[in-house]
Backbone atoms as SQL, in Angstrom:
CREATE TABLE atoms (id INTEGER PRIMARY KEY, chain TEXT, resi INTEGER, resn TEXT, atom TEXT, x REAL, y REAL, z REAL);
INSERT INTO atoms VALUES
  (1, 'A', 1, 'MET', 'N', 49.298, 9.808, 92.064),
  (2, 'A', 1, 'MET', 'CA', 49.057, 8.817, 90.590),
  (3, 'A', 1, 'MET', 'C', 47.957, 7.706, 90.670),
  (4, 'A', 2, 'LYS', 'N', 46.798, 7.882, 89.992),
  (5, 'A', 2, 'LYS', 'CA', 45.217, 7.063, 89.790),
  (6, 'A', 2, 'LYS', 'C', 45.435, 5.645, 89.236),
  (7, 'A', 3, 'LEU', 'N', 45.944, 4.485, 89.857),
  (8, 'A', 3, 'LEU', 'CA', 46.510, 3.354, 88.884),
  (9, 'A', 3, 'LEU', 'C', 45.192, 2.640, 89.509),
  (10, 'A', 4, 'ASN', 'N', 44.511, 2.006, 88.978),
  (11, 'A', 4, 'ASN', 'CA', 43.283, 0.977, 89.502),
  (12, 'A', 4, 'ASN', 'C', 43.404, -0.195, 88.524),
  (13, 'A', 5, 'LEU', 'N', 44.134, -1.464, 89.000),
  (14, 'A', 5, 'LEU', 'CA', 44.169, -2.606, 88.052),
  (15, 'A', 5, 'LEU', 'C', 43.219, -3.520, 88.734),
  (16, 'A', 6, 'SER', 'N', 42.793, -4.448, 87.644),
  (17, 'A', 6, 'SER', 'CA', 42.677, -5.433, 88.107),
  (18, 'A', 6, 'SER', 'C', 42.803, -6.925, 88.614),
  (19, 'A', 7, 'ASP', 'N', 42.347, -8.044, 89.162),
  (20, 'A', 7, 'ASP', 'CA', 43.489, -8.808, 89.829),
  (21, 'A', 7, 'ASP', 'C', 44.188, -9.335, 88.234),
  (22, 'A', 8, 'SER', 'N', 43.281, -9.309, 86.862),
  (23, 'A', 8, 'SER', 'CA', 44.190, -9.965, 86.009),
  (24, 'A', 8, 'SER', 'C', 45.110, -8.723, 85.589),
  (25, 'A', 9, 'GLU', 'N', 45.121, -7.751, 85.822),
  (26, 'A', 9, 'GLU', 'CA', 46.110, -6.751, 85.213),
  (27, 'A', 9, 'GLU', 'C', 47.469, -6.964, 86.005),
  (28, 'A', 10, 'TRP', 'N', 47.400, -7.008, 87.416),
  (29, 'A', 10, 'TRP', 'CA', 48.226, -7.291, 88.454),
  (30, 'A', 10, 'TRP', 'C', 48.606, -8.471, 87.658),
  (31, 'A', 11, 'LYS', 'N', 48.767, -9.711, 87.387),
  (32, 'A', 11, 'LYS', 'CA', 48.953, -10.721, 86.924),
  (33, 'A', 11, 'LYS', 'C', 50.035, -10.281, 85.834),
  (34, 'A', 12, 'LEU', 'N', 49.623, -9.877, 84.872),
  (35, 'A', 12, 'LEU', 'CA', 50.320, -9.496, 83.645),
  (36, 'A', 12, 'LEU', 'C', 51.108, -8.402, 83.841),
  (37, 'A', 13, 'MET', 'N', 51.315, -7.583, 84.904),
  (38, 'A', 13, 'MET', 'CA', 52.148, -6.290, 85.464),
  (39, 'A', 13, 'MET', 'C', 53.163, -7.092, 86.187),
  (40, 'A', 14, 'ASN', 'N', 52.628, -8.069, 86.752),
  (41, 'A', 14, 'ASN', 'CA', 53.737, -8.886, 87.805),
  (42, 'A', 14, 'ASN', 'C', 54.651, -9.095, 86.793),
  (43, 'A', 15, 'ARG', 'N', 54.246, -10.461, 85.653),
  (44, 'A', 15, 'ARG', 'CA', 55.215, -10.447, 84.653),
  (45, 'A', 15, 'ARG', 'C', 56.021, -9.585, 84.267),
  (46, 'A', 16, 'LEU', 'N', 55.596, -9.006, 83.863),
  (47, 'A', 16, 'LEU', 'CA', 56.396, -7.675, 83.138),
  (48, 'A', 16, 'LEU', 'C', 57.109, -7.089, 83.863),
  (49, 'A', 17, 'TRP', 'N', 57.044, -6.752, 85.425),
  (50, 'A', 17, 'TRP', 'CA', 57.366, -5.828, 86.027),
  (51, 'A', 17, 'TRP', 'C', 59.307, -7.478, 86.269),
  (52, 'A', 18, 'SER', 'N', 58.993, -8.787, 86.297),
  (53, 'A', 18, 'SER', 'CA', 59.674, -9.351, 86.623),
  (54, 'A', 18, 'SER', 'C', 60.745, -9.822, 85.239),
  (55, 'A', 19, 'ASP', 'N', 60.282, -9.877, 83.834),
  (56, 'A', 19, 'ASP', 'CA', 60.571, -9.874, 82.617),
  (57, 'A', 19, 'ASP', 'C', 60.801, -9.151, 81.474),
  (58, 'A', 20, 'ALA', 'N', 60.653, -8.235, 81.831),
  (59, 'A', 20, 'ALA', 'CA', 60.212, -6.922, 80.390),
  (60, 'A', 20, 'ALA', 'C', 61.587, -6.901, 79.999),
  (61, 'A', 21, 'PRO', 'N', 61.729, -6.666, 78.496),
  (62, 'A', 21, 'PRO', 'CA', 60.639, -6.312, 78.118),
  (63, 'A', 21, 'PRO', 'C', 60.470, -7.861, 77.264),
  (64, 'A', 22, 'MET', 'N', 59.024, -8.185, 77.184),
  (65, 'A', 22, 'MET', 'CA', 58.757, -9.119, 76.469),
  (66, 'A', 22, 'MET', 'C', 57.275, -8.775, 75.422),
  (67, 'A', 23, 'THR', 'N', 57.149, -9.402, 74.358),
  (68, 'A', 23, 'THR', 'CA', 56.204, -9.147, 73.539),
  (69, 'A', 23, 'THR', 'C', 55.189, -9.705, 73.710),
  (70, 'A', 24, 'ILE', 'N', 54.342, -9.791, 72.426),
  (71, 'A', 24, 'ILE', 'CA', 52.289, -10.506, 73.268),
  (72, 'A', 24, 'ILE', 'C', 53.118, -11.882, 73.242),
  (73, 'A', 25, 'THR', 'N', 53.899, -12.547, 72.024),
  (74, 'A', 25, 'THR', 'CA', 53.704, -14.344, 71.462),
  (75, 'A', 25, 'THR', 'C', 54.530, -14.227, 72.801),
  (76, 'A', 26, 'GLU', 'N', 55.736, -13.808, 73.437),
  (77, 'A', 26, 'GLU', 'CA', 56.359, -14.248, 74.868),
  (78, 'A', 26, 'GLU', 'C', 55.325, -14.155, 75.968),
  (79, 'A', 27, 'LEU', 'N', 54.135, -13.318, 76.189),
  (80, 'A', 27, 'LEU', 'CA', 53.707, -12.880, 77.145),
  (81, 'A', 27, 'LEU', 'C', 52.648, -14.234, 77.291),
  (82, 'A', 28, 'THR', 'N', 52.035, -14.109, 75.862),
  (83, 'A', 28, 'THR', 'CA', 50.999, -15.177, 75.615),
  (84, 'A', 28, 'THR', 'C', 51.328, -16.489, 76.317),
  (85, 'A', 29, 'ALA', 'N', 52.518, -16.614, 76.028),
  (86, 'A', 29, 'ALA', 'CA', 53.265, -17.979, 76.423),
  (87, 'A', 29, 'ALA', 'C', 53.667, -18.299, 77.478),
  (88, 'A', 30, 'ALA', 'N', 54.121, -17.049, 78.407),
  (89, 'A', 30, 'ALA', 'CA', 54.310, -16.790, 79.927),
  (90, 'A', 30, 'ALA', 'C', 53.235, -17.694, 80.570),
  (91, 'A', 31, 'MET', 'N', 52.287, -16.654, 80.405),
  (92, 'A', 31, 'MET', 'CA', 51.049, -17.082, 81.019),
  (93, 'A', 31, 'MET', 'C', 50.349, -17.844, 81.229),
  (94, 'A', 32, 'ARG', 'N', 50.406, -18.636, 79.929),
  (95, 'A', 32, 'ARG', 'CA', 49.084, -19.514, 79.596),
  (96, 'A', 32, 'ARG', 'C', 48.760, -20.515, 80.875),
  (97, 'A', 33, 'ASP', 'N', 50.291, -21.185, 81.369),
  (98, 'A', 33, 'ASP', 'CA', 49.948, -22.461, 82.202),
  (99, 'A', 33, 'ASP', 'C', 49.554, -21.621, 82.896),
  (100, 'A', 34, 'GLU', 'N', 49.527, -20.446, 84.055),
  (101, 'A', 34, 'GLU', 'CA', 48.700, -19.822, 85.459),
  (102, 'A', 34, 'GLU', 'C', 47.260, -19.367, 84.391),
  (103, 'A', 35, 'THR', 'N', 46.968, -18.742, 83.515),
  (104, 'A', 35, 'THR', 'CA', 45.902, -18.515, 83.024),
  (105, 'A', 35, 'THR', 'C', 44.905, -18.783, 82.190),
  (106, 'A', 36, 'GLY', 'N', 45.724, -19.281, 80.913),
  (107, 'A', 36, 'GLY', 'CA', 45.092, -20.015, 80.171),
  (108, 'A', 36, 'GLY', 'C', 44.481, -18.897, 79.219),
  (109, 'A', 37, 'TRP', 'N', 45.114, -17.386, 79.105),
  (110, 'A', 37, 'TRP', 'CA', 44.508, -16.470, 78.128),
  (111, 'A', 37, 'TRP', 'C', 45.204, -16.701, 77.048),
  (112, 'A', 38, 'SER', 'N', 43.906, -16.389, 76.010),
  (113, 'A', 38, 'SER', 'CA', 44.743, -16.493, 74.692),
  (114, 'A', 38, 'SER', 'C', 45.802, -15.373, 73.865),
  (115, 'A', 39, 'LYS', 'N', 46.287, -15.327, 72.965),
  (116, 'A', 39, 'LYS', 'CA', 46.912, -13.606, 72.691),
  (117, 'A', 39, 'LYS', 'C', 46.053, -12.999, 72.529),
  (118, 'A', 40, 'ASN', 'N', 44.605, -13.026, 72.101),
  (119, 'A', 40, 'ASN', 'CA', 43.749, -12.094, 71.925),
  (120, 'A', 40, 'ASN', 'C', 43.440, -11.568, 73.162),
  (121, 'A', 41, 'THR', 'N', 43.117, -11.926, 74.277),
  (122, 'A', 41, 'THR', 'CA', 42.755, -11.580, 75.365),
  (123, 'A', 41, 'THR', 'C', 44.530, -11.071, 76.110),
  (124, 'A', 42, 'VAL', 'N', 45.589, -11.366, 75.917),
  (125, 'A', 42, 'VAL', 'CA', 46.619, -10.396, 76.287),
  (126, 'A', 42, 'VAL', 'C', 46.517, -9.228, 76.039),
  (127, 'A', 43, 'ILE', 'N', 46.137, -9.080, 74.317),
  (128, 'A', 43, 'ILE', 'CA', 46.525, -8.252, 73.372),
  (129, 'A', 43, 'ILE', 'C', 45.640, -7.145, 73.860),
  (130, 'A', 44, 'THR', 'N', 43.933, -7.786, 74.680),
  (131, 'A', 44, 'THR', 'CA', 43.126, -6.270, 75.159),
  (132, 'A', 44, 'THR', 'C', 43.733, -5.985, 76.376),
  (133, 'A', 45, 'MET', 'N', 44.099, -7.032, 77.707),
  (134, 'A', 45, 'MET', 'CA', 44.867, -6.642, 78.490),
  (135, 'A', 45, 'MET', 'C', 45.832, -5.432, 78.330),
  (136, 'A', 46, 'LEU', 'N', 46.856, -6.223, 77.681),
  (137, 'A', 46, 'LEU', 'CA', 47.313, -4.842, 77.060),
  (138, 'A', 46, 'LEU', 'C', 47.600, -3.624, 76.676),
  (139, 'A', 47, 'SER', 'N', 46.192, -3.736, 75.851),
  (140, 'A', 47, 'SER', 'CA', 45.647, -2.243, 75.720),
  (141, 'A', 47, 'SER', 'C', 44.747, -1.616, 76.866),
  (142, 'A', 48, 'ARG', 'N', 44.524, -2.407, 77.692),
  (143, 'A', 48, 'ARG', 'CA', 43.762, -1.881, 78.468),
  (144, 'A', 48, 'ARG', 'C', 45.003, -0.774, 79.454),
  (145, 'A', 49, 'LEU', 'N', 46.069, -1.722, 79.767),
  (146, 'A', 49, 'LEU', 'CA', 47.338, -1.354, 81.109),
  (147, 'A', 49, 'LEU', 'C', 47.679, 0.159, 79.973),
  (148, 'A', 50, 'GLU', 'N', 47.998, 0.138, 78.445),
  (149, 'A', 50, 'GLU', 'CA', 48.699, 1.208, 77.965),
  (150, 'A', 50, 'GLU', 'C', 47.832, 2.319, 78.342),
  (151, 'A', 51, 'SER', 'N', 46.340, 2.460, 78.423),
  (152, 'A', 51, 'SER', 'CA', 45.387, 3.049, 78.356),
  (153, 'A', 51, 'SER', 'C', 45.702, 3.836, 79.627),
  (154, 'A', 52, 'LYS', 'N', 45.803, 2.778, 80.923),
  (155, 'A', 52, 'LYS', 'CA', 45.949, 3.157, 81.732),
  (156, 'A', 52, 'LYS', 'C', 46.732, 4.014, 82.386),
  (157, 'A', 53, 'GLY', 'N', 48.221, 3.876, 81.135),
  (158, 'A', 53, 'GLY', 'CA', 49.407, 4.776, 81.443),
  (159, 'A', 53, 'GLY', 'C', 50.048, 3.719, 82.182),
  (160, 'A', 54, 'ALA', 'N', 50.202, 2.164, 82.167),
  (161, 'A', 54, 'ALA', 'CA', 50.646, 1.127, 82.847),
  (162, 'A', 54, 'ALA', 'C', 51.660, 0.417, 82.472),
  (163, 'A', 55, 'VAL', 'N', 51.583, 0.202, 81.043),
  (164, 'A', 55, 'VAL', 'CA', 52.884, -0.047, 80.284),
  (165, 'A', 55, 'VAL', 'C', 52.835, 0.609, 78.926),
  (166, 'A', 56, 'ARG', 'N', 53.830, 0.186, 78.411),
  (167, 'A', 56, 'ARG', 'CA', 54.344, 1.003, 76.891),
  (168, 'A', 56, 'ARG', 'C', 55.084, -0.034, 76.298),
  (169, 'A', 57, 'TYR', 'N', 54.973, 0.710, 74.910),
  (170, 'A', 57, 'TYR', 'CA', 55.871, -0.248, 74.445),
  (171, 'A', 57, 'TYR', 'C', 56.732, 0.191, 73.283),
  (172, 'A', 58, 'GLU', 'N', 57.948, -0.923, 72.515),
  (173, 'A', 58, 'GLU', 'CA', 58.844, -0.143, 71.680),
  (174, 'A', 58, 'GLU', 'C', 58.935, -0.570, 70.787),
  (175, 'A', 59, 'GLU', 'N', 58.610, -0.258, 69.266),
  (176, 'A', 59, 'GLU', 'CA', 58.782, -1.261, 68.020),
  (177, 'A', 59, 'GLU', 'C', 60.097, -2.027, 67.985),
  (178, 'A', 60, 'GLY', 'N', 59.500, -3.487, 67.951),
  (179, 'A', 60, 'GLY', 'CA', 61.022, -3.941, 67.862),
  (180, 'A', 60, 'GLY', 'C', 61.233, -4.299, 66.503),
  (181, 'A', 61, 'SER', 'N', 62.331, -5.478, 65.907),
  (182, 'A', 61, 'SER', 'CA', 62.651, -5.695, 64.528),
  (183, 'A', 61, 'SER', 'C', 61.434, -6.742, 64.070),
  (184, 'A', 62, 'ARG', 'N', 60.926, -7.279, 64.909),
  (185, 'A', 62, 'ARG', 'CA', 59.640, -8.099, 64.446),
  (186, 'A', 62, 'ARG', 'C', 58.530, -7.710, 65.454),
  (187, 'A', 63, 'ALA', 'N', 58.231, -7.666, 66.107),
  (188, 'A', 63, 'ALA', 'CA', 57.335, -7.134, 66.988),
  (189, 'A', 63, 'ALA', 'C', 57.349, -6.158, 68.017),
  (190, 'A', 64, 'LYS', 'N', 56.277, -5.530, 68.678),
  (191, 'A', 64, 'LYS', 'CA', 56.226, -4.346, 70.031),
  (192, 'A', 64, 'LYS', 'C', 56.695, -5.335, 70.897),
  (193, 'A', 65, 'ARG', 'N', 57.545, -4.257, 71.679),
  (194, 'A', 65, 'ARG', 'CA', 58.131, -5.036, 73.274),
  (195, 'A', 65, 'ARG', 'C', 58.060, -3.899, 73.997),
  (196, 'A', 66, 'TYR', 'N', 56.989, -4.911, 74.994),
  (197, 'A', 66, 'TYR', 'CA', 56.095, -4.387, 75.808),
  (198, 'A', 66, 'TYR', 'C', 57.315, -4.107, 77.156),
  (199, 'A', 67, 'PHE', 'N', 57.000, -2.645, 77.888),
  (200, 'A', 67, 'PHE', 'CA', 57.735, -2.400, 79.425),
  (201, 'A', 67, 'PHE', 'C', 56.568, -2.064, 80.119),
  (202, 'A', 68, 'PRO', 'N', 56.924, -1.885, 81.368),
  (203, 'A', 68, 'PRO', 'CA', 56.011, -1.742, 82.707),
  (204, 'A', 68, 'PRO', 'C', 56.291, 0.169, 82.472),
  (205, 'A', 69, 'ALA', 'N', 55.221, 0.626, 82.738),
  (206, 'A', 69, 'ALA', 'CA', 55.408, 2.300, 82.340),
  (207, 'A', 69, 'ALA', 'C', 55.813, 2.944, 84.050),
  (208, 'A', 70, 'VAL', 'N', 55.237, 2.067, 85.066),
  (209, 'A', 70, 'VAL', 'CA', 55.160, 2.591, 86.549),
  (210, 'A', 70, 'VAL', 'C', 56.137, 1.323, 87.091),
  (211, 'A', 71, 'ALA', 'N', 56.523, 1.733, 87.992),
  (212, 'A', 71, 'ALA', 'CA', 57.078, 0.966, 89.206),
  (213, 'A', 71, 'ALA', 'C', 56.391, 0.070, 89.839),
  (214, 'A', 72, 'ARG', 'N', 56.543, -0.944, 90.649),
  (215, 'A', 72, 'ARG', 'CA', 55.512, -1.801, 91.091),
  (216, 'A', 72, 'ARG', 'C', 54.972, -1.475, 92.449),
  (217, 'A', 73, 'GLU', 'N', 56.003, -0.506, 92.680),
  (218, 'A', 73, 'GLU', 'CA', 56.103, 0.298, 94.084),
  (219, 'A', 73, 'GLU', 'C', 55.097, 1.234, 94.306),
  (220, 'A', 74, 'ASP', 'N', 55.272, 2.534, 92.776),
  (221, 'A', 74, 'ASP', 'CA', 53.707, 3.215, 92.957),
  (222, 'A', 74, 'ASP', 'C', 52.782, 2.950, 92.685),
  (223, 'A', 75, 'ALA', 'N', 52.625, 1.583, 92.154),
  (224, 'A', 75, 'ALA', 'CA', 51.570, 1.083, 91.506),
  (225, 'A', 75, 'ALA', 'C', 50.979, 0.217, 92.637),
  (226, 'A', 76, 'ALA', 'N', 51.467, -0.568, 93.618),
  (227, 'A', 76, 'ALA', 'CA', 51.336, -1.263, 94.983),
  (228, 'A', 76, 'ALA', 'C', 51.051, 0.671, 95.961),
  (229, 'A', 77, 'MET', 'N', 51.527, 1.881, 95.822),
  (230, 'A', 77, 'MET', 'CA', 51.438, 2.586, 96.587),
  (231, 'A', 77, 'MET', 'C', 49.697, 3.266, 96.093),
  (232, 'A', 78, 'ALA', 'N', 49.433, 2.878, 94.962),
  (233, 'A', 78, 'ALA', 'CA', 48.462, 3.885, 94.104),
  (234, 'A', 78, 'ALA', 'C', 46.874, 2.957, 94.551),
  (235, 'A', 79, 'GLU', 'N', 47.114, 1.718, 94.453),
  (236, 'A', 79, 'GLU', 'CA', 45.962, 0.191, 94.957),
  (237, 'A', 79, 'GLU', 'C', 46.020, 0.399, 96.360),
  (238, 'A', 80, 'THR', 'N', 46.858, 1.016, 97.252),
  (239, 'A', 80, 'THR', 'CA', 46.955, 0.796, 98.812),
  (240, 'A', 80, 'THR', 'C', 46.261, 2.113, 99.061),
  (241, 'A', 81, 'GLU', 'N', 46.130, 3.011, 98.499),
  (242, 'A', 81, 'GLU', 'CA', 45.493, 4.492, 98.512),
  (243, 'A', 81, 'GLU', 'C', 44.349, 4.564, 98.105),
  (244, 'A', 82, 'ASN', 'N', 44.170, 3.904, 97.220),
  (245, 'A', 82, 'ASN', 'CA', 42.424, 3.615, 96.680),
  (246, 'A', 82, 'ASN', 'C', 41.593, 2.482, 97.636),
  (247, 'A', 83, 'PHE', 'N', 42.271, 1.669, 97.830),
  (248, 'A', 83, 'PHE', 'CA', 41.578, 0.775, 98.636),
  (249, 'A', 83, 'PHE', 'C', 41.374, 1.584, 100.499),
  (250, 'A', 84, 'LEU', 'N', 42.319, 2.472, 100.498),
  (251, 'A', 84, 'LEU', 'CA', 41.810, 2.452, 102.181),
  (252, 'A', 84, 'LEU', 'C', 41.160, 3.952, 101.875),
  (253, 'A', 85, 'SER', 'N', 40.690, 4.734, 100.683),
  (254, 'A', 85, 'SER', 'CA', 39.562, 5.200, 100.245),
  (255, 'A', 85, 'SER', 'C', 38.273, 4.670, 100.537),
  (256, 'A', 86, 'LYS', 'N', 38.704, 3.618, 99.472),
  (257, 'A', 86, 'LYS', 'CA', 37.209, 2.972, 99.702),
  (258, 'A', 86, 'LYS', 'C', 37.041, 2.312, 100.640),
  (259, 'A', 87, 'VAL', 'N', 37.253, 1.556, 101.425),
  (260, 'A', 87, 'VAL', 'CA', 37.403, 1.032, 102.458),
  (261, 'A', 87, 'VAL', 'C', 37.136, 1.359, 104.101),
  (262, 'A', 88, 'TYR', 'N', 38.148, 2.182, 103.975),
  (263, 'A', 88, 'TYR', 'CA', 38.032, 3.314, 105.445),
  (264, 'A', 88, 'TYR', 'C', 38.027, 4.675, 105.671),
  (265, 'A', 89, 'SER', 'N', 37.424, 5.309, 104.235),
  (266, 'A', 89, 'SER', 'CA', 37.229, 6.290, 103.981),
  (267, 'A', 89, 'SER', 'C', 38.309, 7.357, 104.847),
  (268, 'A', 90, 'GLY', 'N', 39.415, 7.098, 104.600),
  (269, 'A', 90, 'GLY', 'CA', 40.237, 8.001, 105.779),
  (270, 'A', 90, 'GLY', 'C', 40.654, 8.112, 107.369),
  (271, 'A', 91, 'ARG', 'N', 39.937, 6.645, 107.684),
  (272, 'A', 91, 'ARG', 'CA', 39.649, 6.468, 108.991),
  (273, 'A', 91, 'ARG', 'C', 40.291, 5.235, 109.398),
  (274, 'A', 92, 'LEU', 'N', 42.066, 5.203, 109.193),
  (275, 'A', 92, 'LEU', 'CA', 43.277, 4.936, 109.527),
  (276, 'A', 92, 'LEU', 'C', 42.975, 3.867, 110.854),
  (277, 'A', 93, 'GLY', 'N', 42.431, 4.245, 111.882),
  (278, 'A', 93, 'GLY', 'CA', 42.160, 4.025, 112.904),
  (279, 'A', 93, 'GLY', 'C', 41.628, 2.773, 112.924),
  (280, 'A', 94, 'LEU', 'N', 40.021, 3.185, 112.536),
  (281, 'A', 94, 'LEU', 'CA', 39.574, 1.664, 112.092),
  (282, 'A', 94, 'LEU', 'C', 40.353, 0.665, 111.492),
  (283, 'A', 95, 'MET', 'N', 41.008, 1.034, 110.377),
  (284, 'A', 95, 'MET', 'CA', 41.586, -0.081, 109.739),
  (285, 'A', 95, 'MET', 'C', 42.737, -1.109, 110.785),
  (286, 'A', 96, 'MET', 'N', 43.405, -0.307, 111.650),
  (287, 'A', 96, 'MET', 'CA', 44.487, -0.804, 112.342),
  (288, 'A', 96, 'MET', 'C', 43.515, -1.408, 113.582),
  (289, 'A', 97, 'SER', 'N', 42.456, -0.994, 113.833),
  (290, 'A', 97, 'SER', 'CA', 41.730, -1.694, 114.987),
  (291, 'A', 97, 'SER', 'C', 41.217, -3.043, 113.895),
  (292, 'A', 98, 'ALA', 'N', 40.888, -3.162, 113.406),
  (293, 'A', 98, 'ALA', 'CA', 40.183, -4.395, 112.509),
  (294, 'A', 98, 'ALA', 'C', 41.698, -5.320, 112.632),
  (295, 'A', 99, 'MET', 'N', 42.593, -4.804, 112.450),
  (296, 'A', 99, 'MET', 'CA', 43.413, -5.801, 111.839),
  (297, 'A', 99, 'MET', 'C', 44.292, -6.565, 113.238),
  (298, 'A', 100, 'VAL', 'N', 43.906, -5.578, 114.280),
  (299, 'A', 100, 'VAL', 'CA', 44.627, -6.379, 115.859),
  (300, 'A', 100, 'VAL', 'C', 43.630, -6.994, 116.327),
  (301, 'A', 101, 'ASP', 'N', 42.344, -6.819, 115.840),
  (302, 'A', 101, 'ASP', 'CA', 41.138, -7.536, 116.791),
  (303, 'A', 101, 'ASP', 'C', 41.076, -8.705, 115.875),
  (304, 'A', 102, 'SER', 'N', 41.468, -9.347, 114.350),
  (305, 'A', 102, 'SER', 'CA', 41.426, -10.075, 113.623),
  (306, 'A', 102, 'SER', 'C', 42.872, -10.649, 113.663),
  (307, 'A', 103, 'GLN', 'N', 43.474, -9.976, 114.741),
  (308, 'A', 103, 'GLN', 'CA', 45.118, -10.956, 114.703),
  (309, 'A', 103, 'GLN', 'C', 46.142, -11.384, 113.489),
  (310, 'A', 104, 'ALA', 'N', 45.644, -10.638, 112.573),
  (311, 'A', 104, 'ALA', 'CA', 46.399, -10.256, 111.670),
  (312, 'A', 104, 'ALA', 'C', 47.457, -10.020, 111.120),
  (313, 'A', 105, 'LEU', 'N', 48.447, -9.162, 112.181),
  (314, 'A', 105, 'LEU', 'CA', 49.768, -8.367, 112.517),
  (315, 'A', 105, 'LEU', 'C', 50.179, -9.385, 113.009),
  (316, 'A', 106, 'THR', 'N', 51.536, -9.614, 112.122),
  (317, 'A', 106, 'THR', 'CA', 52.998, -10.357, 113.032),
  (318, 'A', 106, 'THR', 'C', 54.017, -9.831, 113.966),
  (319, 'A', 107, 'GLU', 'N', 54.384, -9.932, 114.782),
  (320, 'A', 107, 'GLU', 'CA', 55.356, -8.914, 115.157),
  (321, 'A', 107, 'GLU', 'C', 56.180, -8.134, 114.959),
  (322, 'A', 108, 'ASP', 'N', 56.804, -8.731, 113.360),
  (323, 'A', 108, 'ASP', 'CA', 57.235, -7.885, 112.689),
  (324, 'A', 108, 'ASP', 'C', 56.643, -6.957, 111.741),
  (325, 'A', 109, 'ASP', 'N', 55.669, -7.201, 111.489),
  (326, 'A', 109, 'ASP', 'CA', 54.389, -6.195, 111.469),
  (327, 'A', 109, 'ASP', 'C', 54.289, -4.867, 112.358),
  (328, 'A', 110, 'ILE', 'N', 53.933, -5.147, 113.227),
  (329, 'A', 110, 'ILE', 'CA', 54.153, -4.646, 114.746),
  (330, 'A', 110, 'ILE', 'C', 55.115, -3.582, 114.577),
  (331, 'A', 111, 'ALA', 'N', 56.225, -4.234, 114.999),
  (332, 'A', 111, 'ALA', 'CA', 57.805, -3.682, 114.998),
  (333, 'A', 111, 'ALA', 'C', 58.277, -2.315, 113.728),
  (334, 'A', 112, 'GLU', 'N', 57.351, -3.032, 111.754),
  (335, 'A', 112, 'GLU', 'CA', 57.829, -2.061, 111.004),
  (336, 'A', 112, 'GLU', 'C', 56.545, -0.818, 111.356),
  (337, 'A', 113, 'LEU', 'N', 55.747, -1.274, 111.652),
  (338, 'A', 113, 'LEU', 'CA', 54.345, -0.161, 112.053),
  (339, 'A', 113, 'LEU', 'C', 55.362, 0.847, 113.286),
  (340, 'A', 114, 'THR', 'N', 55.626, 0.425, 114.215),
  (341, 'A', 114, 'THR', 'CA', 56.099, 1.515, 115.203),
  (342, 'A', 114, 'THR', 'C', 57.398, 2.023, 114.797),
  (343, 'A', 115, 'ALA', 'N', 58.306, 1.353, 114.071),
  (344, 'A', 115, 'ALA', 'CA', 59.171, 2.279, 113.457),
  (345, 'A', 115, 'ALA', 'C', 58.665, 3.605, 112.679),
  (346, 'A', 116, 'ILE', 'N', 57.452, 2.771, 111.801),
  (347, 'A', 116, 'ILE', 'CA', 56.858, 4.147, 110.796),
  (348, 'A', 116, 'ILE', 'C', 56.263, 5.212, 111.671),
  (349, 'A', 117, 'LEU', 'N', 55.743, 4.739, 112.491),
  (350, 'A', 117, 'LEU', 'CA', 55.190, 5.508, 113.710),
  (351, 'A', 117, 'LEU', 'C', 55.882, 7.059, 114.643),
  (352, 'A', 118, 'GLU', 'N', 57.286, 6.116, 114.718),
  (353, 'A', 118, 'GLU', 'CA', 58.209, 6.755, 115.339),
  (354, 'A', 118, 'GLU', 'C', 59.178, 7.904, 114.701),
  (355, 'A', 119, 'ARG', 'N', 59.197, 7.771, 113.530),
  (356, 'A', 119, 'ARG', 'CA', 59.718, 8.071, 112.450),
  (357, 'A', 119, 'ARG', 'C', 58.422, 9.442, 111.801),
  (358, 'A', 120, 'ALA', 'N', 57.199, 9.536, 112.046),
  (359, 'A', 120, 'ALA', 'CA', 56.450, 10.300, 111.683),
  (360, 'A', 120, 'ALA', 'C', 56.460, 11.010, 113.006),
  (361, 'A', 121, 'GLY', 'N', 56.496, 10.618, 113.810),
  (362, 'A', 121, 'GLY', 'CA', 55.992, 11.372, 115.004),
  (363, 'A', 121, 'GLY', 'C', 57.572, 12.526, 115.426),
  (364, 'A', 122, 'GLY', 'N', 58.792, 12.004, 115.024),
  (365, 'A', 122, 'GLY', 'CA', 59.797, 12.813, 114.760),
  (366, 'A', 122, 'GLY', 'C', 59.887, 13.905, 113.894),
  (367, 'A', 123, 'GLU', 'N', 59.129, 13.342, 112.715),
  (368, 'A', 123, 'GLU', 'CA', 59.163, 14.053, 111.405),
  (369, 'A', 123, 'GLU', 'C', 57.597, 15.858, 111.914),
  (370, 'A', 124, 'HIS', 'N', 56.897, 15.749, 112.994),
  (371, 'A', 124, 'HIS', 'CA', 56.381, 16.295, 113.418),
  (372, 'A', 124, 'HIS', 'C', 57.242, 17.321, 114.651),
  (373, 'A', 125, 'THR', 'N', 57.580, 17.381, 115.045),
  (374, 'A', 125, 'THR', 'CA', 58.135, 17.901, 116.115),
  (375, 'A', 125, 'THR', 'C', 58.691, 18.710, 116.094);
């Protein structure tokens, strides 16, 4: 899946993942304090997200009701793959080295990575 969301699109998607379905009016009201977006901005964002295949709508009795068309996990995986291909060009070791050098990994992160690597090693034996 190739899905590249802007920071603003992530904000709107996070709201839909939490509270779908929502109408344009409901989304505008829910996002107003955090973003200050007008109804026209929300409409534009939804249109972009729809063209990317990230949202869908159903006709309601009075207004369209919007839903996420992708799971949060799938969008996060696509974003991660996009980031890694841009920044590290497939050089996972370089990324991990940078994270270790900057002390960005917690003990829990290290334990999780160790478990993942052990699983991967078991799959290749």
